C-alpha positions as CSV (number, residue, x, y, z in Angstrom):
1,M,-23.5,18.9,28.3
2,A,-24.0,18.8,32.1
3,E,-22.1,15.6,32.5
4,A,-19.3,17.1,30.3
5,L,-19.1,20.3,32.5
6,A,-19.0,18.2,35.6
7,G,-16.1,16.3,34.1
8,V,-14.2,19.5,33.4
9,K,-14.6,20.8,37.0
10,R,-13.4,17.5,38.3
11,R,-10.3,17.9,36.3
12,F,-9.6,21.7,36.4
13,G,-11.4,22.7,39.4
14,A,-14.5,24.7,40.2
15,D,-13.0,28.0,38.7
16,A,-12.2,26.4,35.4
17,L,-12.6,28.6,32.3
18,I,-14.5,27.3,29.4
19,L,-12.7,28.4,26.2
20,S,-14.9,26.7,23.6
21,T,-17.6,23.9,23.1
22,R,-18.5,22.0,20.1
23,A,-21.3,19.4,19.5
24,L,-20.1,16.2,17.9
25,E,-21.8,13.0,16.7
26,K,-19.9,9.8,16.7
27,G,-21.2,7.2,14.3
28,G,-22.3,3.6,15.2
29,P,-21.5,0.4,13.2
30,F,-21.4,1.2,9.6
31,G,-22.3,4.9,10.3
32,I,-26.0,3.9,10.7
33,V,-26.7,5.1,14.4
34,G,-25.1,8.4,15.7
35,T,-24.2,9.0,19.3
36,P,-24.4,12.7,20.4
37,R,-21.2,13.9,22.1
38,V,-19.9,17.2,23.3
39,E,-16.3,18.5,23.1
40,I,-15.2,21.2,25.5
41,T,-11.9,23.1,25.5
42,A,-11.1,24.4,29.1
43,T,-8.3,25.8,31.1
44,R,-7.5,26.3,34.8
45,A,-8.0,29.5,36.6
46,L,-6.1,32.5,35.3
47,E,-3.7,32.6,38.1
48,R,-2.5,29.0,37.5
49,L,-1.9,29.5,33.8
50,P,1.5,28.4,33.0
51,E,4.0,30.5,31.1
52,A,4.4,28.5,27.9
53,S,1.0,26.8,27.7
54,A,0.4,27.7,24.0
55,P,0.5,24.6,21.9
56,A,3.8,24.7,19.9
57,R,2.0,24.5,16.5
58,V,0.3,27.9,17.3
59,R,2.5,30.8,15.9
60,P,0.5,34.1,16.1
61,K,1.7,37.1,14.0
62,R,4.1,39.4,15.9
63,D,1.9,42.0,17.7
64,A,1.3,42.8,21.4
65,T,0.8,39.1,22.1
66,Q,4.2,38.2,20.9
67,D,5.8,41.1,22.9
68,A,3.9,39.9,25.9
69,R,5.3,36.4,25.4
70,E,8.9,37.8,25.1
71,V,8.4,39.8,28.3
72,G,7.1,36.9,30.2
73,R,9.9,34.6,29.0
74,G,12.5,37.1,30.1
75,D,11.2,38.4,33.3
76,F,8.9,35.8,34.9
77,K,9.2,32.3,36.1
78,R,6.4,30.0,37.1
79,A,6.7,27.2,39.6
80,D,7.8,23.8,38.1
81,G,5.2,21.3,37.5
82,A,2.5,23.6,36.5
83,A,-0.4,21.7,34.7
84,S,-1.1,22.3,31.1
85,A,-3.7,25.0,30.7
86,V,-5.1,23.8,27.2
87,S,-6.7,20.5,27.0
88,E,-5.6,17.8,24.4
89,T,-8.6,18.7,22.2
90,S,-7.6,22.3,21.8
91,T,-8.5,23.9,18.5
92,S,-7.4,27.1,16.7
93,S,-10.7,28.5,17.9
94,A,-9.1,28.8,21.4
95,V,-6.1,30.9,20.1
96,P,-7.5,34.4,20.5
97,A,-9.0,33.7,23.9
98,H,-5.7,32.1,25.0
99,A,-3.7,35.2,23.7
100,D,-6.1,37.5,25.6
101,L,-5.5,35.5,28.8
102,L,-1.8,35.5,28.3
103,L,-1.8,39.3,27.9
104,S,-3.9,39.7,30.9
105,E,-1.8,37.3,33.0
106,V,1.5,39.2,31.9
107,G,0.0,42.4,33.0
108,S,-1.0,41.0,36.4
109,L,2.4,39.5,36.9
110,R,4.3,42.6,36.0
111,S,2.2,44.5,38.4
112,L,2.9,41.9,41.1
113,V,6.7,42.1,40.4
114,S,6.6,45.9,40.5
115,D,4.9,45.6,44.0
116,L,7.6,43.2,45.1
117,V,10.3,45.4,43.9
118,Q,8.9,48.3,45.8
119,E,8.4,46.3,48.8
120,T,12.0,45.1,48.7
121,R,13.2,48.6,48.3
122,L,11.1,49.8,51.3
123,S,12.3,46.8,53.4
124,R,16.0,47.6,52.7
125,T,15.5,51.5,53.3
126,R,12.9,51.5,56.1
127,H,15.8,51.3,58.7
128,L,17.7,54.2,57.3
129,P,17.8,57.5,59.4
130,G,16.4,60.5,57.8
131,A,19.8,62.0,56.7
132,L,20.8,58.8,55.1
133,Y,17.4,58.1,53.5
134,D,17.5,61.5,51.9
135,A,20.9,60.9,50.5
136,Y,19.5,57.6,49.1
137,Q,16.6,59.4,47.4
138,Q,19.1,62.1,46.0
139,L,21.1,59.4,44.4
140,L,18.0,57.7,42.7
141,A,16.8,61.2,41.6
142,N,20.1,61.6,39.7
143,E,19.8,58.3,38.0
144,V,22.2,56.2,40.1
145,A,21.3,52.6,39.7
146,E,19.1,51.5,42.6
147,K,21.3,48.6,43.7
148,L,24.4,50.8,43.5
149,A,22.6,53.5,45.5
150,L,21.7,51.0,48.2
151,D,25.4,49.8,48.4
152,I,26.7,53.3,48.7
153,V,24.3,54.3,51.6
154,D,25.2,50.9,53.2
155,R,28.8,51.8,53.0
156,V,28.1,55.3,54.5
157,R,26.2,53.7,57.3
158,Q,29.0,51.4,58.1
159,D,31.6,53.9,58.0
160,L,29.9,56.5,60.3
161,G,28.3,54.2,62.8
162,A,25.0,54.6,64.5
163,D,26.0,57.6,66.6
164,R,26.7,59.9,63.6
165,L,24.0,58.8,61.1
166,H,21.7,61.6,62.1
167,D,24.4,64.3,61.5
168,R,23.5,65.5,58.0
169,N,26.9,67.1,57.5
170,A,28.7,64.0,58.3
171,V,26.4,61.9,56.1
172,R,27.1,64.3,53.2
173,G,30.7,64.6,53.8
174,R,31.1,60.8,53.8
175,L,28.9,60.4,50.7
176,A,31.0,63.0,48.9
177,G,34.2,61.1,49.6
178,L,32.7,57.9,48.5
179,L,31.4,59.3,45.3
180,Q,34.8,60.9,44.4
181,A,36.5,57.5,44.9
182,M,34.0,55.8,42.8
183,L,34.4,58.3,39.8
184,P,38.0,57.8,38.8
185,T,39.4,60.1,36.2
186,S,42.3,59.8,33.8
187,G,43.1,63.4,33.2
188,P,43.5,65.0,29.8
189,I,45.2,63.5,26.9
190,R,48.9,63.1,27.4
191,V,51.1,64.7,24.8
192,R,54.4,63.1,24.3
193,G,57.6,65.1,24.6
194,G,59.1,63.4,21.6
195,G,59.3,60.0,19.8
196,G,56.2,60.5,17.6
197,P,52.7,61.7,18.0
198,A,50.3,60.6,20.7
199,L,47.7,58.5,18.8
200,I,44.2,58.9,20.2
201,A,41.2,57.0,18.9
202,L,37.4,57.6,19.9
203,I,35.1,54.7,19.4
204,G,31.4,54.2,20.2
205,P,28.0,53.6,19.0
206,T,26.2,55.7,16.3
207,G,24.9,59.2,17.1
208,V,26.8,59.8,20.3
209,G,29.0,62.8,18.9
210,K,32.4,61.3,18.2
211,T,33.0,63.5,15.2
212,T,32.1,66.8,17.1
213,T,34.2,65.6,20.1
214,V,37.2,65.0,17.9
215,A,36.8,68.5,16.5
216,K,36.6,70.0,19.9
217,L,39.7,68.2,21.0
218,A,41.6,69.1,17.9
219,A,40.7,72.8,18.1
220,N,41.8,72.9,21.8
221,F,45.1,71.4,21.0
222,R,45.7,73.5,18.0
223,L,44.3,76.9,18.8
224,R,44.7,77.1,22.6
225,E,48.0,75.0,23.1
226,Q,49.6,75.6,19.8
227,R,50.2,71.9,19.2
228,R,50.8,70.2,15.9
229,V,47.8,68.1,15.3
230,G,46.7,65.6,12.6
231,L,43.2,64.0,11.9
232,I,42.4,60.6,10.5
233,T,38.8,59.5,9.9
234,L,37.8,55.8,9.4
235,D,34.1,56.9,9.2
236,T,33.7,56.4,5.4
237,Y,30.2,55.1,5.8
238,R,28.7,58.6,6.2
239,I,29.9,61.1,3.6
240,A,28.5,63.9,5.8
241,A,30.7,62.9,8.7
242,V,33.9,63.1,6.5
243,E,32.8,66.5,5.1
244,Q,32.1,67.8,8.6
245,L,35.5,66.9,9.9
246,R,37.1,68.2,6.8
247,T,35.4,71.5,7.3
248,Y,36.8,71.7,10.9
249,A,40.2,70.6,9.6
250,Q,40.2,73.6,7.2
251,I,39.1,76.0,9.8
252,I,41.8,75.2,12.5
253,D,44.4,74.4,9.5
254,V,45.3,70.8,10.3
255,P,45.9,67.8,7.9
256,L,43.0,65.3,7.5
257,H,43.4,61.8,6.1
258,V,40.7,59.4,5.1
259,A,41.3,55.7,5.6
260,N,39.1,53.0,4.0
261,S,41.2,50.0,5.1
262,P,43.7,49.1,7.8
263,E,46.6,49.5,5.2
264,Q,45.5,53.2,4.5
265,Y,45.1,53.8,8.2
266,K,48.6,52.6,8.7
267,E,49.8,54.8,5.9
268,A,48.0,57.8,7.3
269,V,49.5,57.5,10.7
270,A,53.0,57.2,9.1
271,S,52.4,60.4,7.1
272,L,51.4,62.3,10.3
273,A,54.7,61.4,12.2
274,D,55.8,65.0,12.6
275,C,52.6,65.9,14.5
276,E,52.4,65.9,18.4
277,V,48.8,64.6,18.5
278,V,46.9,62.6,16.0
279,L,43.1,62.1,16.6
280,V,41.2,59.2,15.1
281,D,37.6,59.5,14.4
282,T,35.8,56.0,13.7
283,A,32.4,55.1,12.3
284,G,29.6,54.5,14.7
285,R,29.2,50.9,15.3
286,S,25.9,49.6,16.7
287,Q,26.6,47.7,19.9
288,R,24.7,44.8,18.2
289,D,26.7,44.6,15.1
290,S,29.5,42.1,15.9
291,Q,30.9,42.2,12.3
292,K,31.5,45.9,12.2
293,I,33.0,46.0,15.7
294,A,35.4,43.0,14.4
295,D,36.3,45.3,11.3
296,L,37.3,48.1,13.7
297,Q,39.5,45.7,15.6
298,G,41.2,45.1,12.2
299,F,42.2,48.7,11.9
300,F,43.7,48.7,15.4
301,R,45.6,45.6,14.9
302,A,47.3,47.6,12.1
303,V,48.2,50.4,14.3
304,N,47.4,50.3,18.1
305,P,46.3,53.7,19.6
306,D,48.2,55.0,22.5
307,E,44.7,55.9,24.1
308,L,41.3,54.5,23.3
309,H,38.3,56.4,24.5
310,L,34.8,55.0,24.5
311,V,32.3,57.6,23.7
312,L,28.8,57.4,25.5
313,S,25.8,59.6,25.5
314,G,24.7,61.0,28.8
315,N,21.1,61.0,27.6
316,A,20.9,57.3,26.9
317,G,18.9,54.8,28.7
318,A,20.6,52.5,31.3
319,S,19.8,49.2,29.1
320,V,21.5,50.9,26.0
321,L,24.6,52.0,28.0
322,N,25.0,48.7,29.7
323,E,24.8,46.8,26.4
324,T,27.0,49.3,24.6
325,I,29.8,48.6,27.5
326,E,29.4,44.9,27.1
327,R,29.8,44.9,23.4
328,F,32.6,47.3,23.2
329,S,34.5,45.5,26.0
330,V,36.4,43.5,23.4
331,F,38.6,46.7,23.1
332,A,41.1,47.4,25.8
333,I,39.3,50.5,26.8
334,D,40.2,52.4,30.2
335,R,39.0,55.8,29.3
336,M,35.4,57.2,28.7
337,I,34.0,60.3,27.4
338,F,30.4,61.4,28.2
339,T,28.6,63.6,25.7
340,K,25.4,65.5,25.7
341,L,25.3,66.0,29.6
342,D,23.3,69.1,28.9
343,E,20.5,66.7,27.8
344,A,21.0,64.2,30.7
345,I,18.2,63.4,33.2
346,G,20.8,62.8,35.9
347,F,24.6,62.7,36.3
348,G,24.4,59.3,38.0
349,V,24.6,57.5,34.6
350,I,28.4,58.3,34.6
351,L,28.8,56.6,37.9
352,N,26.9,53.6,36.8
353,C,29.0,53.1,33.7
354,L,32.3,53.8,35.3
355,Q,31.5,51.2,37.9
356,K,30.3,48.6,35.3
357,A,33.2,49.1,32.9
358,N,35.9,49.6,35.6
359,G,37.0,52.7,33.6
360,K,38.2,56.2,34.1
361,L,36.4,59.4,32.8
362,S,38.6,61.6,30.5
363,Y,36.2,64.3,29.3
364,V,32.6,65.4,29.3
365,T,30.9,67.5,26.6
366,T,27.8,69.8,27.3
367,G,26.8,71.1,23.8
368,Q,27.7,71.5,20.2
369,D,29.9,74.6,20.3
370,V,33.5,74.0,19.2
371,P,35.8,74.3,20.9
372,D,34.1,75.5,24.0
373,D,31.6,72.7,25.2
374,I,34.1,70.2,26.5
375,R,35.7,69.8,30.0
376,V,38.2,67.5,31.6
377,G,36.4,65.1,33.8
378,E,36.9,65.9,37.5
379,S,35.7,63.5,40.3
380,K,35.0,66.3,42.8
381,A,32.8,68.3,40.5
382,L,30.9,65.3,39.3
383,A,30.3,64.0,42.9
384,G,28.9,67.4,43.8
385,L,26.6,67.3,40.8
386,I,25.2,64.0,41.7
387,M,24.7,64.9,45.5
388,R,22.9,68.1,44.7
389,G,21.2,67.4,41.4
390,G,19.9,70.4,39.5
391,P,20.1,71.2,35.7
392,A,23.0,70.1,33.5
393,A,23.6,73.6,32.9
394,R,25.9,73.7,35.9
395,M,28.5,71.7,34.1
396,A,28.0,73.8,30.9
397,A,28.3,77.0,32.9
398,G,31.9,76.1,33.9
399,E,32.1,73.4,36.5
400,G,35.2,71.4,35.9
401,R,38.4,72.3,34.3
402,P,38.6,73.6,30.7
403,C,39.8,71.1,28.2
404,R,43.7,71.0,28.2
405,G,46.3,68.6,27.2
406,G,48.7,66.9,29.6
């Protein structure tokens, strides 16, 4: 045994970890005389454990170990040429110990990466004067993406010059101007003077409030502007959605058509030719369901909307919003509606999404009340909200223009 351990240390170093040992006996000629042997399964020290060291034949059940492996594969990369951690004689008895080591290693690396990110942030912000640093912290507090926040304060620093960076009013004034320029808006829905209705479609993932937003828009056009309004729903997957929109249509006295196919959709549009505005509600499409997104494209090939608004939820996480924008980029979208801002942690998510999608903001909604809880998006109002933070109730209380057509 001592000789075997010495061999392990020569190969893996003095800090080698012993995973298992097994006593063997190798037979002599004709199996008459046996020679005692020792098999040792060992690994290098934990910090040198390579990322994908588990033997390919080992497939543990999906649990925390599997999740840790995926995190490691996606977020961390070891140096090339790392030695194998499990010896050629690894057996299944080493798997539990190896899984524990892998989990421990991923935890250590995640902590290391977090420290490096924090150090990088500090290195980029350490030189910022107090007023500019406060502005940077305010952007982060309002959920502006870190890289975008750094880019913004860098632009403020370059525009003002060193002599004005300690002037808080100058910093805030320039920051407000930049944010307004980075929050482009499209204005309200444009109603034609003639030549058929304006065909407006709302698309987006499930649960963002498309049906309620369609009802708010329809009620505003019909009740406040006295426009001739028609409704079409393509959301036949949820019976409740059809009934909800039918109820709204009856209350405000507008026609509603239900379309199950592109042909029916085309017929519905034709039957509403005497309307001034036709609003189209669509079924929620998971951003990961490529087939259903392709089906929706089929409807719009039959009749292409005049305006296509992507509806996003203001209380969604950054990764969900980013993935949604990427998946729905197959549509020619240049307008975006943000719902549930009364539930949002910060208004910076709007800035993040508009920059990523290169789109324009049309409306924001701040509750469930029809027709009141909807506003035309305004750059100045949103820039102010991002700069000073505070509860989303400011928007609900009336910041921004009421919903009106164009």
